[in-house]
VEXNUNU-805386 format. One line per field, with one value per residue: residue number from 1; z, y, x of N, C-alpha, C in turn. Coordinates in Angstrom, 3 decimals, always signed. Example, Ala and Ser with C-alpha at 12.3 -4.5 7.8 and 13.67 -1.06 7.14 Angstrom:
BEGIN
resi = (1, 2)
nZ = (+7.800, +7.080)
nY = (-5.690, -2.250)
nX = (+13.190, +12.850)
caZ = (+7.800, +7.140)
caY = (-4.500, -1.060)
caX = (+12.300, +13.670)
cZ = (+7.800, +7.870)
cY = (-3.300, +0.030)
cX = (+13.200, +12.900)
***
This chain:
BEGIN
resi = (1, 2, 3, 4, 5, 6, 7, 8, 9, 10, 11, 12, 13, 14, 15, 16, 17, 18, 19, 20, 21, 22, 23, 24, 25, 26, 27, 28, 29, 30, 31, 32, 33, 34, 35, 36, 37, 38, 39, 40, 41, 42, 43, 44, 45, 46, 47, 48, 49, 50, 51, 52, 53, 54, 55, 56, 57, 58, 59, 60, 61, 62, 63, 64, 65, 66, 67, 68, 69, 70, 71, 72, 73, 74, 75, 76, 77, 78, 79, 80, 81, 82, 83, 84, 85, 86, 87, 88, 89, 90, 91, 92, 93, 94, 95, 96, 97, 98, 99, 100, 101, 102, 103, 104, 105, 106, 107, 108, 109, 110, 111, 112, 113, 114, 115, 116, 117, 118, 119, 120, 121, 122, 123, 124, 125, 126, 127, 128, 129, 130, 131, 132, 133, 134, 135, 136, 137, 138, 139, 140, 141, 142, 143, 144, 145, 146, 147)
nZ = (+103.137, +101.913, +98.961, +96.428, +97.258, +96.818, +96.831, +97.266, +96.630, +97.781, +97.274, +99.639, +101.218, +99.186, +97.609, +98.805, +100.695, +102.352, +103.435, +104.140, +106.694, +108.104, +108.985, +110.462, +112.666, +113.341, +114.366, +115.635, +117.016, +118.474, +120.322, +122.560, +123.122, +121.937, +119.057, +115.762, +114.156, +115.877, +115.100, +113.325, +110.321, +108.227, +108.498, +107.573, +105.423, +103.504, +103.902, +103.349, +101.895, +102.312, +100.795, +101.039, +99.016, +98.270, +96.126, +95.367, +95.530, +97.559, +100.819, +102.594, +104.697, +106.112, +105.877, +107.455, +106.278, +107.492, +106.997, +108.457, +108.581, +105.664, +105.809, +107.683, +108.201, +109.631, +110.374, +110.952, +112.137, +111.557, +110.030, +110.151, +108.956, +111.261, +110.216, +108.294, +109.752, +111.228, +108.297, +106.847, +105.616, +106.781, +107.191, +104.449, +103.554, +105.650, +104.654, +101.731, +102.137, +103.218, +101.067, +99.709, +100.623, +101.151, +98.022, +97.813, +99.005, +101.671, +105.195, +107.130, +108.817, +111.700, +114.183, +116.373, +118.393, +119.860, +122.966, +122.796, +119.992, +119.217, +119.143, +116.522, +114.937, +115.540, +114.612, +112.189, +111.819, +113.369, +116.199, +119.417, +121.281, +124.123, +126.987, +127.784, +126.912, +127.189, +124.587, +123.073, +124.943, +125.803, +126.719, +124.492, +122.313, +121.340, +117.953, +115.786, +112.315, +109.677, +106.516)
nY = (+175.349, +178.327, +178.741, +180.189, +182.472, +185.788, +187.369, +190.960, +194.245, +197.153, +200.357, +203.142, +204.775, +203.450, +201.831, +199.133, +199.543, +200.993, +198.613, +197.003, +198.713, +198.357, +195.857, +195.555, +197.243, +195.758, +193.222, +193.780, +196.380, +197.134, +194.804, +195.078, +197.259, +199.834, +202.470, +202.047, +204.395, +206.689, +206.997, +208.315, +207.777, +208.564, +208.574, +206.152, +206.602, +206.287, +203.248, +199.794, +197.958, +195.399, +192.905, +190.783, +189.219, +186.766, +184.673, +186.056, +188.684, +189.848, +191.150, +189.493, +189.403, +191.453, +192.761, +194.938, +196.816, +198.589, +200.582, +200.884, +201.307, +201.355, +198.539, +197.467, +196.496, +196.477, +194.059, +194.996, +195.315, +192.549, +191.206, +188.170, +187.662, +186.000, +184.018, +182.611, +182.102, +179.331, +178.648, +178.617, +181.133, +182.819, +182.396, +182.051, +184.971, +186.544, +185.323, +185.887, +188.717, +188.778, +187.943, +190.109, +191.711, +191.041, +190.954, +193.262, +194.689, +194.386, +192.814, +192.334, +191.555, +192.966, +193.083, +193.350, +191.226, +190.454, +188.105, +185.567, +184.943, +184.654, +181.469, +181.458, +182.846, +182.220, +179.591, +180.529, +180.796, +182.764, +184.957, +185.403, +188.557, +189.755, +190.959, +191.368, +193.616, +196.894, +197.445, +199.288, +198.731, +195.995, +192.885, +192.203, +191.339, +191.816, +190.719, +189.200, +188.281, +187.332, +187.701)
nX = (+67.747, +64.861, +64.129, +64.993, +65.434, +67.252, +69.991, +71.360, +72.822, +71.640, +70.324, +71.085, +68.016, +66.300, +63.282, +63.517, +65.395, +63.825, +61.804, +63.793, +64.093, +61.998, +61.567, +64.198, +63.002, +60.922, +61.755, +64.308, +64.019, +61.771, +61.218, +62.886, +61.388, +62.317, +62.532, +63.196, +63.318, +63.680, +66.578, +68.854, +68.708, +69.804, +72.642, +73.323, +73.796, +76.613, +76.966, +77.151, +74.104, +72.479, +70.090, +67.898, +65.732, +63.149, +61.080, +58.673, +59.277, +59.591, +60.995, +63.138, +65.167, +68.470, +70.885, +73.819, +76.564, +79.144, +82.108, +84.967, +87.659, +90.056, +90.807, +88.892, +85.712, +82.134, +79.683, +76.749, +73.212, +71.760, +68.776, +66.293, +63.098, +61.180, +59.276, +61.217, +63.476, +66.443, +66.460, +68.499, +68.937, +69.900, +72.929, +73.562, +72.871, +75.097, +77.210, +77.185, +77.304, +80.488, +81.654, +81.338, +82.827, +85.218, +85.821, +85.531, +88.270, +88.413, +89.240, +89.061, +86.346, +84.007, +81.758, +78.851, +77.543, +74.399, +74.205, +72.463, +72.820, +75.196, +76.438, +75.526, +77.593, +79.971, +79.826, +79.933, +82.885, +83.478, +85.195, +84.424, +85.830, +87.155, +85.063, +81.747, +79.456, +77.267, +74.817, +72.323, +70.220, +70.896, +72.699, +75.990, +78.303, +81.817, +82.949, +84.754, +86.438, +88.508, +89.311)
caZ = (+102.889, +101.160, +97.494, +95.678, +97.968, +96.311, +97.388, +96.378, +97.175, +97.325, +97.356, +100.920, +100.819, +97.944, +98.449, +99.675, +102.163, +103.579, +103.942, +105.750, +108.064, +108.443, +109.265, +111.634, +113.635, +114.163, +114.603, +116.351, +118.304, +119.251, +121.331, +123.362, +123.426, +120.958, +117.522, +114.911, +113.649, +116.346, +115.087, +112.157, +109.437, +106.810, +108.629, +106.871, +103.900, +103.568, +104.313, +102.264, +102.164, +101.431, +100.886, +100.637, +98.513, +97.954, +94.406, +94.867, +95.591, +99.356, +101.337, +104.014, +105.484, +105.608, +106.950, +106.645, +106.151, +107.806, +106.840, +109.506, +108.154, +104.532, +105.866, +108.411, +107.801, +110.953, +109.869, +111.503, +111.863, +110.890, +110.662, +109.051, +109.185, +111.591, +109.676, +107.967, +110.612, +110.962, +107.717, +106.378, +105.147, +107.552, +106.847, +103.088, +103.977, +106.362, +103.347, +100.574, +102.699, +103.491, +99.690, +98.663, +101.451, +100.558, +96.957, +98.223, +99.762, +103.081, +105.225, +108.595, +109.340, +113.294, +114.477, +118.037, +118.658, +120.962, +123.783, +122.199, +118.933, +119.274, +118.645, +115.222, +114.327, +115.889, +113.481, +110.960, +112.054, +114.006, +117.305, +120.732, +121.963, +125.111, +127.409, +127.323, +126.764, +126.976, +123.283, +122.747, +126.411, +126.152, +126.297, +123.536, +122.541, +119.885, +117.450, +114.517, +111.484, +109.357, +105.346)
caY = (+176.894, +178.419, +178.503, +181.108, +183.842, +186.336, +188.690, +192.008, +194.944, +197.893, +201.717, +203.762, +205.573, +202.703, +201.352, +198.252, +200.082, +200.866, +197.887, +196.581, +199.968, +198.439, +194.722, +195.979, +197.999, +194.653, +192.264, +194.351, +197.412, +196.671, +193.893, +196.324, +198.962, +201.543, +202.471, +202.167, +205.230, +207.775, +207.363, +209.067, +206.619, +209.949, +208.380, +205.211, +206.500, +205.430, +202.037, +199.221, +197.734, +193.975, +192.595, +189.069, +188.736, +186.020, +184.708, +187.402, +190.176, +190.540, +191.496, +188.382, +189.549, +191.920, +193.588, +196.286, +196.850, +199.808, +200.873, +201.513, +201.753, +200.994, +197.075, +196.608, +196.842, +196.451, +193.853, +195.183, +195.469, +191.676, +190.608, +187.574, +187.739, +185.030, +182.463, +182.140, +181.891, +178.393, +177.575, +178.595, +182.309, +183.826, +182.288, +182.502, +186.564, +186.490, +184.354, +186.669, +189.639, +188.285, +188.028, +191.301, +192.955, +190.563, +192.011, +195.518, +194.789, +194.330, +191.687, +191.839, +191.643, +193.125, +192.620, +193.286, +190.084, +189.633, +186.604, +184.574, +184.602, +184.457, +180.851, +181.505, +183.664, +181.181, +178.661, +180.785, +181.455, +184.426, +184.543, +186.682, +189.297, +190.549, +191.086, +191.883, +195.281, +197.054, +198.144, +199.445, +198.172, +194.834, +192.616, +192.037, +190.935, +192.198, +189.579, +189.610, +187.272, +187.680, +187.424)
caX = (+67.358, +64.264, +63.806, +64.572, +66.647, +68.150, +70.933, +71.468, +73.382, +70.308, +70.826, +70.728, +66.575, +65.475, +62.229, +63.599, +66.002, +62.867, +61.128, +64.453, +63.955, +60.703, +62.017, +65.074, +62.352, +60.417, +62.714, +65.416, +63.987, +60.253, +61.379, +63.229, +60.859, +62.303, +61.856, +64.291, +62.938, +63.918, +67.768, +69.271, +68.777, +70.732, +74.092, +73.608, +73.969, +77.652, +76.714, +76.447, +72.701, +72.221, +68.678, +67.316, +64.076, +62.344, +60.456, +57.764, +60.147, +59.214, +62.050, +63.215, +66.934, +68.839, +71.866, +74.516, +78.347, +79.461, +83.281, +85.641, +88.481, +90.672, +91.036, +88.295, +83.730, +81.711, +78.602, +75.279, +71.690, +71.220, +67.727, +65.700, +62.073, +61.145, +59.241, +62.426, +64.786, +66.886, +66.373, +70.153, +69.023, +71.029, +74.210, +73.800, +73.080, +76.160, +78.638, +77.182, +78.014, +81.423, +82.412, +80.915, +83.556, +86.545, +85.826, +85.968, +89.373, +88.168, +90.232, +88.447, +84.564, +83.751, +80.130, +78.940, +76.517, +73.762, +74.492, +71.973, +73.082, +76.695, +76.859, +75.511, +78.495, +81.041, +79.553, +80.325, +83.801, +83.984, +85.838, +84.951, +86.654, +86.751, +83.656, +80.011, +78.949, +75.616, +74.507, +70.508, +70.090, +70.869, +74.296, +76.424, +80.128, +82.214, +83.265, +85.530, +86.703, +89.565, +88.239)
cZ = (+102.184, +100.423, +97.219, +96.300, +96.543, +96.887, +96.483, +97.234, +96.902, +97.812, +99.149, +100.268, +99.648, +98.785, +99.047, +100.678, +103.353, +104.460, +104.814, +106.716, +108.901, +109.380, +110.335, +112.700, +114.164, +114.439, +115.604, +117.552, +118.949, +120.220, +122.359, +123.776, +122.911, +119.206, +116.521, +114.319, +114.190, +116.278, +113.725, +110.822, +108.145, +107.470, +107.914, +105.315, +103.175, +103.597, +102.955, +102.538, +101.643, +102.104, +100.261, +100.598, +98.017, +96.485, +94.118, +94.865, +96.921, +99.872, +102.681, +104.869, +104.980, +106.340, +105.796, +106.800, +106.251, +107.444, +107.875, +109.046, +106.510, +104.881, +106.445, +108.142, +109.040, +110.109, +111.289, +111.142, +110.682, +111.028, +109.680, +109.455, +110.087, +111.379, +109.170, +108.303, +110.797, +109.939, +106.385, +105.518, +105.825, +107.522, +105.748, +102.838, +104.158, +104.520, +102.066, +101.234, +103.123, +101.917, +99.099, +99.575, +101.218, +99.176, +96.867, +98.587, +101.124, +103.513, +106.456, +108.356, +110.789, +113.409, +116.413, +118.086, +120.445, +121.530, +122.785, +120.536, +118.171, +118.983, +116.688, +114.652, +114.662, +114.833, +112.474, +110.759, +112.947, +115.131, +118.014, +121.123, +122.942, +125.900, +127.257, +127.295, +126.611, +125.497, +123.259, +123.956, +126.335, +126.318, +125.007, +123.551, +121.158, +119.392, +115.899, +113.633, +110.412, +108.035, +104.431)
cY = (+177.364, +178.945, +179.679, +182.373, +184.396, +187.402, +189.768, +192.880, +196.451, +199.678, +202.379, +204.870, +204.948, +202.278, +199.967, +198.296, +200.069, +199.614, +197.445, +197.554, +199.154, +196.910, +194.837, +196.275, +196.762, +193.678, +192.844, +195.615, +197.728, +196.036, +194.514, +197.415, +199.965, +201.018, +202.733, +204.192, +206.321, +207.796, +208.024, +208.318, +207.848, +208.991, +206.995, +205.199, +205.978, +203.859, +201.060, +197.872, +196.640, +193.135, +191.463, +189.508, +186.854, +185.924, +186.073, +188.768, +191.025, +190.190, +190.201, +188.636, +190.576, +192.154, +194.237, +195.925, +197.946, +200.108, +201.299, +202.100, +201.648, +198.874, +196.434, +197.330, +195.579, +195.686, +194.428, +195.230, +193.829, +190.952, +189.849, +187.397, +186.387, +184.182, +181.970, +181.479, +180.408, +177.708, +177.778, +180.154, +183.112, +183.684, +182.436, +183.928, +186.581, +186.508, +185.493, +188.227, +189.833, +188.382, +189.362, +192.011, +192.367, +191.275, +193.080, +195.459, +194.845, +192.582, +191.110, +192.152, +191.694, +193.165, +192.680, +192.578, +190.206, +188.281, +185.585, +184.376, +184.100, +183.049, +180.448, +182.020, +182.826, +180.307, +178.960, +181.677, +182.533, +184.149, +185.701, +187.138, +190.050, +190.590, +191.195, +193.070, +195.481, +197.751, +198.376, +198.457, +196.751, +193.898, +191.960, +191.941, +190.554, +190.579, +189.789, +188.046, +187.575, +186.923, +186.765)
cX = (+66.029, +64.775, +64.051, +64.932, +67.435, +68.639, +71.244, +72.216, +72.210, +70.455, +69.927, +69.101, +65.929, +64.110, +62.890, +64.993, +64.942, +62.235, +62.368, +64.813, +62.956, +60.655, +62.907, +63.914, +61.483, +60.891, +63.459, +65.385, +62.935, +60.517, +62.084, +62.572, +61.412, +62.385, +63.624, +64.665, +63.412, +66.122, +67.773, +69.944, +69.696, +72.222, +74.080, +73.826, +75.209, +77.761, +76.809, +75.485, +72.669, +71.067, +68.430, +66.082, +63.764, +61.521, +59.690, +58.398, +60.098, +60.587, +61.854, +64.157, +67.072, +70.005, +72.832, +75.716, +78.816, +81.292, +83.677, +86.840, +89.229, +90.365, +89.300, +86.904, +83.034, +80.370, +77.329, +73.553, +71.174, +70.205, +66.899, +64.138, +61.738, +60.262, +60.037, +63.261, +64.802, +66.752, +67.883, +69.966, +69.828, +72.472, +74.423, +73.868, +74.785, +77.750, +78.259, +77.706, +79.486, +82.009, +82.091, +82.199, +85.188, +86.571, +86.156, +87.143, +89.195, +89.015, +89.762, +86.930, +84.282, +82.401, +80.105, +77.328, +75.534, +74.228, +73.477, +72.027, +74.409, +77.526, +76.380, +76.760, +79.638, +80.967, +80.304, +82.263, +84.412, +84.123, +85.640, +86.142, +86.272, +85.303, +82.501, +80.339, +77.538, +75.510, +73.216, +70.021, +70.224, +72.411, +74.855, +77.804, +80.274, +82.753, +83.961, +86.088, +87.582, +88.760, +89.856)
***
């Protein structure tokens, strides 16, 4: 893994959150011909925002956790800068998020994975539930993991 990556909870609408929105738009929406900024980002105010920064403070990865109920939380918007993919940053980010969710009292994490990244989550212990469905114009699968 890239050395000196630091994981932290960041506030909604903070500079780190705004940087994360740019990363999410670039990695997750633009390839689909969509814009993250067409969405109501104020709806994310109650989410847990987790950022990964390198030694210079540059945001390199992000994910958010959306509470579903008192025991279940949904991981979404997972993005790692293209030049650092495959170096363990995504795995470490997910593990950090799982530890945070566990410490906050959650017992299960769910997510909607694009087909091409299902194996990433399966290697982390997530299991597929049901058939594919369309989300943001492409097939996804629900996956879950008990904490």
